[in-house]
VOGUGU-465040 format. One record per residue (C-alpha): residue in one letter; x, y, z. Coordinates in steps of 0.001 Angstrom, whole numbers, plus 500000, padded with zeros to 6 digits. Example, Ala and Ser with C-alpha at 12.3 -4.5 7.8 and 13.67 -1.06 7.14 Angstrom:
<nodes>
a512300495500507800 s513670498940507140 
</nodes>
This chain:
<nodes>
m631729647897106303 t632005643805105339 t634498642676103163 n633530639999100739 p635874637191100640 e635216636685096686 e636826639991096319 t640200639636098120 g641994637375096850 f642213634969099680 r639332632793098455 y640005629216097158 d638684629525093771 a639605629152090276 v642090631826089457 l643989631749092831 a643843627585092361 e645849628609088702 k648101630913090395 i649397628373092801 e649353625450090353 k651660627121088007 s653723628356090426 w654435625157092215 q654689623630088775 h657310625970087820 t658885624793091103 w659076621549090925 e660460621403087490 q663251623784088583 a664245621939091340 g663820618276089546 t661411617509092378 f660143614147090908 h663853613245089496 a664301609496090056 p668119608549090596 n669335605410088756 p672103603417090098 t674419604272087279 g674825606453084081 d673623609759083195 l670689609933085224 g672302608316088515 k672354610180092072 a675108612815090522 a672555613986088046 l670105615126090915 g671907618298091172 l671603618115095053 g674789620756095113 r672880623763094501 q672769626214097390 d669486628005095888 e666195628267097495 k664986625586094712 s667366623200096207 h664767622560099498 y662390620974096459 s665294618762095280 p664617614891095809 p666340613318098871 r670241612615099129 d669726609039099734 l666911608405097304 s668908606010095151 e669820603877098450 r665629603316098926 e663621600311097469 s662346601010094011 l658777601173092615 y658308601409088769 i654922602733088114 m653684602749084437 d650687604450082175 m649637602708078673 f651352604589075887 p648641608064074971 y648488607992071384 p648875612317070476 s645759612995069179 g644771615969067202 a641680616381069506 g643685616763072432 l642755615240075808 h639067614847077301 v638417614502080693 g638314610619080280 h641990610203079250 p643786611776082806 l641933609058084573 g644810606567085076 y647400608936084924 l645838610344087548 g645476606960089454 t649193606295088832 d650135609727090108 v647972609608093634 y649662605891093837 g653159607040092886 r653139610154095358 y651614608383098064 q654663605459097839 r657593608473097954 m656339609256101067 r656401605522102292 g660230605528101374 r660420604570097778 n662715605373094941 v659182606039092545 m660056606262088750 h656997607375086698 a656833608991083808 l654882609441080574 s655778609156076604 y653982609117073483 d653210606346071101 a653675608470067978 f653556606572065147 g650281605464063931 l647361605276061583 p645680608613062500 a648718610719061467 d649325608987058448 l645692609595057388 y645506613187058342 a649214613385055775 v647269611256053089 q643842613810053531 t646529617145053686 g649638616403052577 q651038617830055323 h653844615718056787 p653057612932059888 r655743614234061987 i654563618132061951 t651067616804062851 t652550614127065651 d655095616623067308 a652284619675067313 n649734617248068957 i652504616046071427 t653157620001072300 n649301620405072949 m649198617205075395 t652251617905077290 r650762621215078102 q647356619608079338 l648974616792081317 r651564619716082871 r648665621404084129 l647449618624086105 g650488618427088201 l651735615106087365 a654639613999089134 h656597612701086553 d660679612580085687 a660216614475082415 r664173613454081525 r662878610373080903 s660105611374078436 f660137610603074692 a658084609670071786 t658636606660069416 t659011608700066448 d662441610128068013 d665570608933065524 d667115607361068994 f664222605456069847 v663605604393066606 r667294603224066588 w666584600935069417 t663264599684068035 q665368598428064676 w667675597037066731 i665527594647068887 f664191593563065548 l667312592490064211 q667785590420067638 i664521588814066540 f665176588168063255 n668647586971063849 s667192584611066326 w665707581254066349 y663463579652069458 d665144576204070232 p662774573864071848 e665451572241073745 a667495575117075349 r667131576108079060 t667308580117080621 e668735579762083791 g666214580454086286 e663318579103084547 d661035575791084435 s660179576439081067 v662147574620078289 g662739576092075074 a664058579927074278 a665100581806071728 r669059581661070920 p671380583693068106 i670868582262064607 t674305581324064919 t674061578580066783 l671499577023064558 i673869577675061464 e676920575860063615 a674385572910063834 f673687572499060442 e677200573096059635 q678624570518061863 g676240567890060831 t674055568169064155 k670986569551062274 q670194568236058986 t668737570100056359 p665686569707054945 d666995567311051950 s669886566261053804 r672420568126051862 p675631569655053414 w675116573208054453 s678091574314052658 e677142572867049111 l674068575132049632 s673898578289048024 p673144581659050243 a669862581636048810 e669108578432049597 q670752578343053135 e668378581884053571 s665887579754052550 i665903577317055269 l666831579860058064 q663233581612057257 d661874578387058667 y663199579259062119 r663873582780062330 l661690584548064795 a661060587201062288 y660272585966058792 v659067586701055560 s656736584270054281 e653904584123051702 s650573583344053846 p647020584455053934 v646814587775055379 n644277590135056022 w644091592521052883 c642105595633053447 p641778597205050083 g639876600469051890 l642934600868053818 g645446599339051155 t647564597800054044 v647162594385055445 l645936593634059100 a646872591454062414 n644106589309063130 e643810591150066056 e643117594787064137 v640055592721062267 t636828593074064396 s634396590036064991 e632349591303061860 g635245591293059792 l635866594632058837 s638945596805060092 e639050597750063269 r640126601457062301 g637843602587059312 n635454599694059420 f636419598227055737 p635879594908054866 v639096592262055196 y639872589613052832 t641878586518053039 r644857586768050949 r648199585287049983 l650675588097050081 r654638587987051062 q654702589433054384 w656667590109057484 n655993588056060475 m657036587269063919 r657180583540065463 i654689584602068323 t653354581268068331 a656375579466069552 y655762581509072767 s652625580000073356 d653024578040075996 r654991579756077909 l652507582922077485 i649963581017079340 d651934579346081979 d653730582335083041 l650538584134083833 d650090582538087031 d652999584395088155 l651647587889087251 d648835589930089476 w646697591054086629 p642742590700086681 s641364587218085792 a639253588532082986 v642595589803080986 r644398586791082078 s641151584787080461 m641335586770077496 q645243585833076698 i644493582196077048 n641492581984074868 w643338584112072528 i646248581759072578 g643742578738072387 r645781575910073396 s644035572543073164 k645142569265073376 g644571566491071081 a645575564536068061 l646884564478064807 l644848562017062670 r646400561156059069 l643569559816056930 p644320558126054081 v643335558837050305 a641483556140048563 a643570554874045483 s646239557045046171 a649280556939048541 s648744560145049872 q647383561037053530 v645101564275054783 e646542565287058017 v643174566280060105 y643723567965064056 t641011567170066382 t639933567223070175 r637795564616069977 p639561561496068314 d636996558797070214 t634559560125067734 l635904558969064807 f633444556285063718 g631140558954063172 a633419560765060658 t631425560375057160 y633005562698055220 l636449565077055309 v636532568850054538 l639589571097053075 s639903574932053617 p639492576567050204 e643185577549050992 h644500574066052055 p647582573290049784 q646424569681048763 v643213571084046951 a644883570663043656 e646115567340044288 l642746565804045385 t640815567676042592 a639653565049040206 a639914565390036792 q636326564657035848 w632997564584038012 d632146560555038629 e628190560015037371 q627124559179040635 t627927563048041694 p624864564616042935 d624236568355041048 g624550569846044385 w628165568757044698 r629059570096041787 g628560573906042337 g627179574473038599 e630308573606036993 s631555570973034481 t634662569776036270 p636073570029039737 a638717572278039092 e636555574700037736 a633937574186040256 i636936574582043207 a638702577635041316 a635339579505041459 y634807578595044743 q637941579610045874 r637680583520044696 d634086583518046465 a636089581884049695 a638483585244049192 a636668587992049161 k634881586785052814 t636167587277056088 d636922584804058367 a634134585390060514 d631705585717057643 r632735581709056756 q632524581100060367 q629178582442061322 s627327582033058402 k624336579312058771 d623838578302055474 k627272575865054912 t628585575924051221 g631255573544049262 i632367571629046155 f633342568084046146 t636969567345045259 g635939564409043263 s638276562620045741 y637494560121048951 a639326559804052002 v639525556092054104 n638014556452057626 p640413553817059004 a638505553294062221 t635123551772060024 g636965551245056521 d634274553302055002 q635177555642051692 i634098559256052667 p634195562082050132 v636405564988050404 f634865568384050226 v636163572345049842 a634333574351052176 d635017577726053658 y633488577064056851 v636937575671057607 l640069577731058342 m643945577279057244 g644302579774060364 y643326576564062861 g644436573036063438 t645802571443059871 g643204573604057566 a641740570016057546 i638864568476059180 m637034565052059902 a633539566063059868 v631123564328062697 p628058565548062084 a626131564037064800 e628573565536067198 d629092568896065773 a627016571632064777 r628448573019062027 d628914569706060500 w625502568983061123 d624104572094059040 f626733570881056312 a625815567265055940 k621951568309055751 s622811570704052991 f624617568130051071 g622828565131052092 l625426563387053905 p624400560676056308 y625054560916060452 v626534558404062864 r625787559161066443 t628781557847068502 v628294559629071823 q625009558584073903 p622671561512074085 p619972562177076489 a616714560315076241 d614851563321075687 h617266564558072837 d615705565668069254 e616811562899067130 d617201565947064057 a619634567789066034 p623579567317066519 f624107566417070462 t627482568361071370 g627675567305075161 t629488564244076382 g628569560887077401 v629587557270077135 m630751556418073614 i628226553908071342 n628557552560067808 s632386552691068048 a633923549121067621 n635607547277064915 d637576543970064923 e640710545397066687 i639049548210068871 d636014548871070726 i635337551582073108 n631473551568073341 g630897552553076929 l634187554116077474 e634102557964079069 v635548560818076695 d639149561051078395 a639301557148078235 a638051556732075025 k640381559292073677 a643559557646075006 t642512554285073892 i641385555262070093 t644570557595070152 e647018554794070927 w645141552065068530 l645564554584065697 s649121555348066636 s650402551862066468 r649076551814062679 g650900554857062126 l647789557089062081 a647825559233064684 t650056561464066996 e649134563128070404 s649599566808069627 t648674570575071288 q647431573078068906 y646989576637069259 r644406579284068090 l647233581817067966 r648643582685064568 d652331584198063860 w651993587812064052 l651491589789060724 f654461592315061224 s654102594665057516 r652289597375056988 q651344599520054089 r651714602509055258 y654346605997055449 w654279606445059086 g655964603828061137 e659490602425061717 p661374601099058191 f662951597913058585 p666434597382058684 i666520595274056161 v667970595170052362 y667315592296049509 n669781591451047078 e669258590873043636 a667715587113044773 g665552588404046958 t667631587456050003 p666681589491052839 i669723590826054766 a670292592663057978 l671665595713058286 p674557596221060826 d673994598355063994 s676400601009062241 m673807601688059887 l670711602385062165 p668350604321062723 v667207603479059119 e664754606781058988 l661945607320056291 p662535608884053409 e660774612022052202 v658243611242049770 d655449613103047408 d652511611201048610 f652342610049052181 a649450607070050939 p649690603801050215 r647582603114047364 t643731602363048123 f641104600472046374 a637271600017046252 a636504598526049332 d635515595374047825 d638572594747045460 a639681591707046801 d642055591052044170 s643871593964044328 h647699594099045583 p649581596199048391 e651415599591046886 p653472600913049961 a653959604700049890 l657835604088050120 g658099602603046978 r657769605286045141 n661010606770046711 r663340605103044122 d666770606542045290 w665789605156048909 v664436602015048098 e667707601498045396 v670998601800047679 e674323600756046733 l676018599534050284 d679293597201051158 l678047594859053605 g681428592932053371 d681415591793050043 g682430595116048113 p679558597682047058 q676702596001045724 t672773597410044809 y670147596198047494 y666876597110047990 r665146598294050788 e662343596757052348 t659014599277051314 n656895598158054315 t656940599598057442 m656699598108061124 p652756598521062878 n652332600807065373 w652401598000068309 a656318598300067683 g657442601061069769 s654846599996072885 s656423596412072655 w659299597792074531 y659146601273076224 q659046599640079288 l662736599048078930 r663374602826077717 y662518604480080491 a664653602567082821 d667865604599080719 p666333606794078659 h669479608526076793 n671406605460076683 a673543605500073548 e675369602538073784 r673133599633074981 l669119598955075244 v669382599356078708 d672633599519081332 p671843596145082909 a672159597766086481 n669499600339085622 e667276597201084139 s667861595152087424 y666943598105089829 w663928598621088210 l662532595982086396 g664497592696088043 p662874589800089750 r661935590169093438 e660557587886095960 s656932589894095029 k657749589982091417 p659628586404090791 r659267587352087247 g660299591410087581 g658612593910085670 a657175597217086497 d655373597347089774 l652202598803088378 y650847599024084841 v647579601217084173 g645765601190081175 g642513600373079308 a640740596910079169 e640824597084075072 h644848596310075224 s644212593204077039 v645221590674074167 l646943593008071613 h649589595341073599 l650079593183076164 l650518589921074109 y652996591802071694 s655198593337074511 r655156589844076486 f656605588235073517 w659357590702072866 h660199591046076451 k660828587390076443 i663264587123073438 l665680589774075376 f665151587736078296 d666118584659076553 l669171586513074597 g670158587827077876 h669615591515077336 v667381591589080441 s666856590299083811 s663555590331084215 s661132587620082119 e658081589548081990 p657389593190081388 f654411594027084034 h654030592521087082 r650748594056088066 l648252595542085925 v644882597448086513 n642353598116083955 q641187601890084751 g637409602036084219 y635750604454081470 i634393607971082335 q630893608016080477 a628576610737079541 y625712611531077987 a625770611620074238 y622488612784071690 t621928611367068235 d619230613275065945 s616587611686064055 r619037610053061422 g620841608667064864 i623793611151064006 y625587612118067350 v625475615773067608 p627636617929069606 a626405617391073531 a627980620373075124 e625020622507072334 v622262620363073481 e619659622701075289 e617283621071077995 k613716621909078611 t611650621082081384 d607929620959080711 d605215621726083351 n605190618254084991 c609001617752085143 e609751616272082345 s612887617019080406 t613533616823076719 y616596617910074578 w617247619726071658 f619556620924069412 e619291623735066472 g615533623653066767 e615419619579066912 q614098617186069557 v617227614838069744 n617660611451071752 r619604610804074840 e621854608262075439 y624589607143077930 g628593606502076661 k631958606181076555 i633244609928076718 g634971610790073975 k635195612291070168 s633126609489068222 l630065610546070886 k630565614113070503 n630353614207074426 s634011615193074792 v634641617696077880 s638204619192077657 p640741619501081087 d641308623017080285 e637408623831080512 m637944621760084251 y641379623965084659 d639656627295084050 a636242626594086062 y637947625011089090 g641852624693088677 a643250621369088248 d643355620102091925 t639595620312092134 f639322618164089008 r642057615670090329 v639794615225093516 y636768615038091486 e638234612328089258 m639873610414091992 s636660610311094351 m634208609291091523 g634506605967092399 p636505602968092185 i639352603188089523 e638879599828088042 q634777600733087270 a633524602859084947 r631879606285086215 p629391608862085116 w630585612179084352 e628559615410085777 t630304618847085277 r627794620231087546 a628752617601090117 v632865619063090028 v632068621758092448 g631779619635095501 a635069618782094980 q636068622353094834 r633880622991098553 f635839620466099887 l639262621997098986 q637604625432100306 r636776624179103363 v640581622721103929 w641700626176102917 r639689627803105427 l641343625765108178 f644554627735107341 v643522631059106174 d641337633622106840 e639631634387103430 t639250638162103970 t642624639006105285 g644276635845104308 e645706635773107769 s646747632103109485 v643793631073111419 i646057627887112666 r645006627120116350 d648066627151119104 g648241624324120755 a647677620676120711 a643923618722119778 d642070617217122071 s641464613744122409 a637847613374120343 t639806614659117271 l643065612817117967 k640543609659117780 v639336611175113853 l642711611513112965 h644224608202113646 q641020606795112503 v641267608449109212 i645181607871108951 d644254604049109637 g641475603951106754 v643480606189104254 r646861603932104416 e644988601019103887 d642759602695100846 m645931604179099679 d647805600551099697 h644618599299097569 l644178601915095213 r640605602677096518 f640811606494096167 n637357607578096298 t636879606305099990 a640472607680100790 i638976611138100166 s635696610232101654 k637744609742105081 l639389612985104574 i636500614744104101 v635375613516107449 l638045614850108982 t638107618380107548 n634339618602108659 h635325617547111884 a637869620001112163 t635309622822110468 k632966621947113243 q635022622326115971 g636041626201114715 g639290625300113082 v642355622827114541 t645693622690115689 a648684622572113424 d649158618807115006 v646063617839112893 l646464620242109901 e650290618812109059 p648914614821108683 l645642616440106586 v647791617978104336 i650076615361103699 m647410613117103174 l645617615228101136 s648948615668099064 p648542613209096646 f645114614177095548 a645349617759095603 p649484618208095307 h649462622042094532 l647527623274097217 a648981620875099640 e652415622516099049 e651043625503099401 l649358624717102547 w652730623139103983 t654747626266103421 k651897627928105690 l652647625337108334 g656188626890108208 h657875624212106214 t660654624976103847 s661144622081101772 t658464620269099432 l656303617770101387 t656883615090098416 y659199613321100480 a657624613911104153 p656888610701105759 f653157609540105395 p651380609523108479 t651219606398110866 p648348605810113110 d648506605789117033 p647105602882118021 q645868604373121481 h643661606250119254 l642366603556117496 v640513601931120361 a636853602476120455 d635439604243123383 q632618601365123482 v631647598632121455 t627921596995121267 c627726593602122402 v624552591332121683 v623375589188124164 q621353586308123351 v618865584111124783 k618147580514123526 g620344581795120360 k617573584954119533 v619191588751120081 r617494589736123234 a619603592891124081 r622241595139123428 l624623596512125569 e627343599480125311 v630340598469127161 d633776599387127456 p636441597457125260 d638213596259127638 i635380594910129850 s636204591374131920 a634289588100130700 e632697588163134232 e631734591721134403 l630281591218130779 e628414587871131809 k627036589909135062 l625773593050132918 a624065590842130339 l622164588549133050 e621213591824134498 s619875593255131284 p615772593766131820 n615416592334128365 a617484589352129270 l615481588796132141 k612176589153130366 a613086586910128222 l614148583840130604 d610518584666132371 g611659583044135272 a613861580101134048 g617373578817135518 v620036579472133194 r622122576554132774 k624883577954130747 v626590581027129409 i628844581734126821 v631100584712126683 r633044586430123984 a634087589714125040 p633361592091124430 k630726591318121288 l628887588797122373 v627065586638125412 n624713584057124444 i622124582692127278 v621574579195127182 p618274578827130034 d617072575401131910 a615048573359129546 
</nodes>
C-alpha cells in the first residue's frame, strides 16, 4: 500500500510550515536571538542573559557580539492602520530583514527594530466620527499589526520597539522641541569637524551678546531697558522654533493649517482633497530655512538615490541672483525685488506686488489718475476698494491656482516705480501670480523674457522691450526665454549690449551696487516649516503663555505634557470654501487644562497652554536616535550608544543609520524634516552624527489588478469574477455587472488589497517571504499574482525533500562528500549569492539557490557538505525552515550567527572557456580550450582550425595577436 505524502504530516505544506514557523518564533523570542547589545546601559552585554543554562541558551546571541562592528538598519515608520497590513507593506521590511540576517552571518552586530508612528490624522478623524479615544484605536491597530509582523519572522530586537504616543517618547519629543525653541542659528558659528559655517547655538549666547552690547537691538536701546515682552519679541526673530503671524495654508474642510508639503500641486489637502487657502494666522514655525545650504551641500556625503537628492535640492530651490531696490516715483520709498536675471533690467516695463505684500497699502493711491485705463481699475471707484476686493479673491485661491492660471489678473495701485536703468516710470500692479512665499513677494516684470509677464502685459496693454537677442526664426508675438547676447541694454553710464548672460549679470549688478540699488543675494524656494496643527491627536507643545501672550518654555521637570481628556475630539471644521473661517482646536475646549497655575520661578501665576498640537512629523524626525537607547530616562541618547550605532566612520563621514529603506513618497517631507532636527541636535552637541541616514534605498511598490464599475468606482478585487468566451477573451464581472480592469498600486483605496494573513494560511510565512523577495529588484515596482506564490512554495518543498522523506519523515541526507561537479555548482552559487546579497539583489540570489537546489534534486540528493551551505544561504529568505533543517544537520545552536559560506577559488575556475578566432577582424572560428592554455599552444590551435584555414584561403600570415585564453586575431599578408 502506497502512503500519500500529503497524509503523513511530513510534507512541507502550509500546515507544517505554520507549525515550524510558530515554534521557531517562540524560540527566538525566549532566547533573545536577535538582541543587539549596546556598548552601555540597560541593553548592554549584561542584558543578553548569556548565563542561562537551559536549552534556549543555544539560541542566544554570541558572547562577543558587542565587540563586533555595528550595522544599523532601519525601516521607515509604519502607521498603525485599522485595516492592518496588505502584502505590499512588508516588501521593505523583508528586504531589510534579509540583509540584516545576511550581515549577522558576515560578523556584524546588527541593530534592527520596528516601531509605530502612531500620532496622526487617520486616528483623529476616526475619533471624530465615532467618539472613541484615538489611543484605543491606535493601540488596537498596533496589536494587530504586531501580530501580522511577528508571523513574518522578522529578526527585530523587540526590546527597542516603541510608539510615538508612548509617554516617554512624547517627553523626549517635547524636550527636543524645547532645545530648538531655546536655540538660534548663528551664521558665524563653526562646528568642530564641519566644513560649513553657521550652526545652532543656545539662545542664551544671543541674549549675552545683547546684554554685553556686542549685538545691537533693532532700535539700539540697551537690552536691560526692554521689558520681558519686548525682549521676547526680538528673540522670536532668531529662535529656531518661533511663533509668527504669517501666510499659512488654511484648510477649512479639515479645520487645520497645513505645511506646504502637505498641499498637493492642485492646491488641495494631501488628506481628504479639501481646498486650501492662504491666510495670515498666528502659528508655530521651525526655521528650517536657516539650514538650506547645509541641507543641500551635505547631500554629497550621503549614499542616496540621485532622484531623491534632486527632489530635495529642487524643493529647497537655491538660486543666486540680486536684490534690486527700485525707487518709487515721487517718494523716498523703494521696492525690493529679487531676480536671477538682473541683466534684463532694461526690459522691465512694470512692477508687480503680491496681494499679501506689506507695501501694498503704502503704494495704494488715494484716487485713480484720469489716464488710468478702465481695465486696470477692477471696476471700483478707488484703488483702495479695488485692491481690497482683489485681495479677498486672491485669499480664496490656492498658490497652485494662482501660478498655473493662464488668465492673468491684477489691479493698478496708482503708483509708479522708477526703472534705474532707463529712468522710465513703470506702473506698480498687485497681481496674484506673484507669491509672498518666494523672493521678496515683488518682481520687476520683463515681458519679453518671461512667459507669465508676457501674458500679463498682453492682458493689460503694457509694452515689452527685448533685452536678449532671440533666434532669427523666433515668433515676434511671443516671449523668448532662452539665452543669448544682450540687446537694447545701454545708457550713458553702462553698456552691456553684446555680452553673454553671465558677464551681463555681473556688470549690471556691480553698476547697481555702486549706486546703492543692488546686493548679490541667494534665495531659496524653501519656506519655514509650519509646525502647528489644530488636531487633538498629537504631541502637546511644552509651552505656556503669560498674560502678555509671551511664549514661555516649561522646565524639563514638567515633561511630558500629556493630552487632556476632551468631550469632542474634532477641531471645528467649516464649509470647504469658507476661506474667512478661523481655527478652533479641540484642546481649547478644556479650560481646566488650558488655564493653569504654575510656579516658573516668579511665584505662582496663571498661564495659558498652547492649544495647537505638533504635526505627525515630529516623532519621525528623531526616532532614529531612540532605537539606539530606547529606555534611557536621563538623556536623549547615551553618547556611547549613539556613537556606536550612528557615529561617523570612514564609510559614512557624516554618520547616521547604515541602511534606511522606505517609500519614495517621503523624499521631501520626512527626510528633510528629520535631517533638519538631527543637524540641530548635532550643532548643540547632543549627537556625534550630523546626518540621520547614510544610505537610503527606496523600495518599489507592489501592484495588482483593480476594477472599476460604470461609475468609475472601485469594487472589491477579490469578489470580481473572470469569464472567458469561446475566443479565449476575458471579461470581468462584479455582482452581475461587467467591470473594467486596470493596474495600480496595491492598497485599500483601489480595493485590491491582499492580506499577509491569507498568504500565511495558504502557504506559510517563509513561502510568502521567498515570493516577495524573488519578484524583482527591491527598488522596482512589481506585479502581485497570488497564483504565482505556489512557485516559491514548490522551491521550498524541493529543499525540504533534500533532507526529509515526505512519507516516513526519515532523513535522506547522503553520507560522504560531494562530487566535483556538485562542488563546482555549489561554489559558483556561493560566489554569486554573496555578490547579490552585498548589493541587495535578492531576486537573483534566490534564482541561484534554485539552481543549486535543482542540481541537487537531479542528483537524487546530496551530502551534508552541500546542504549545510545551502541552508545558511537560504536562511535570510526562509529563516524558519532553515533553522529546522539546520537541526536536521545535527546542529544544536541557531544558524543566525553561523558564518556565511565563502567560495573556494579552485571550484570557481571554468573547465573550459570559449576562444574567439578572428581573421582580418571577423570571427571565423570558436575553440573550447582549457582556461590555463598557453599563448603558444592557443596560437597553434587557432592556425590549425579548419575555419581559420578556409578564411586564409592559402594566404600567408603576417601577424598573430593572442590574448589567451579568450582571443586570437590572425592578420594575413596583404
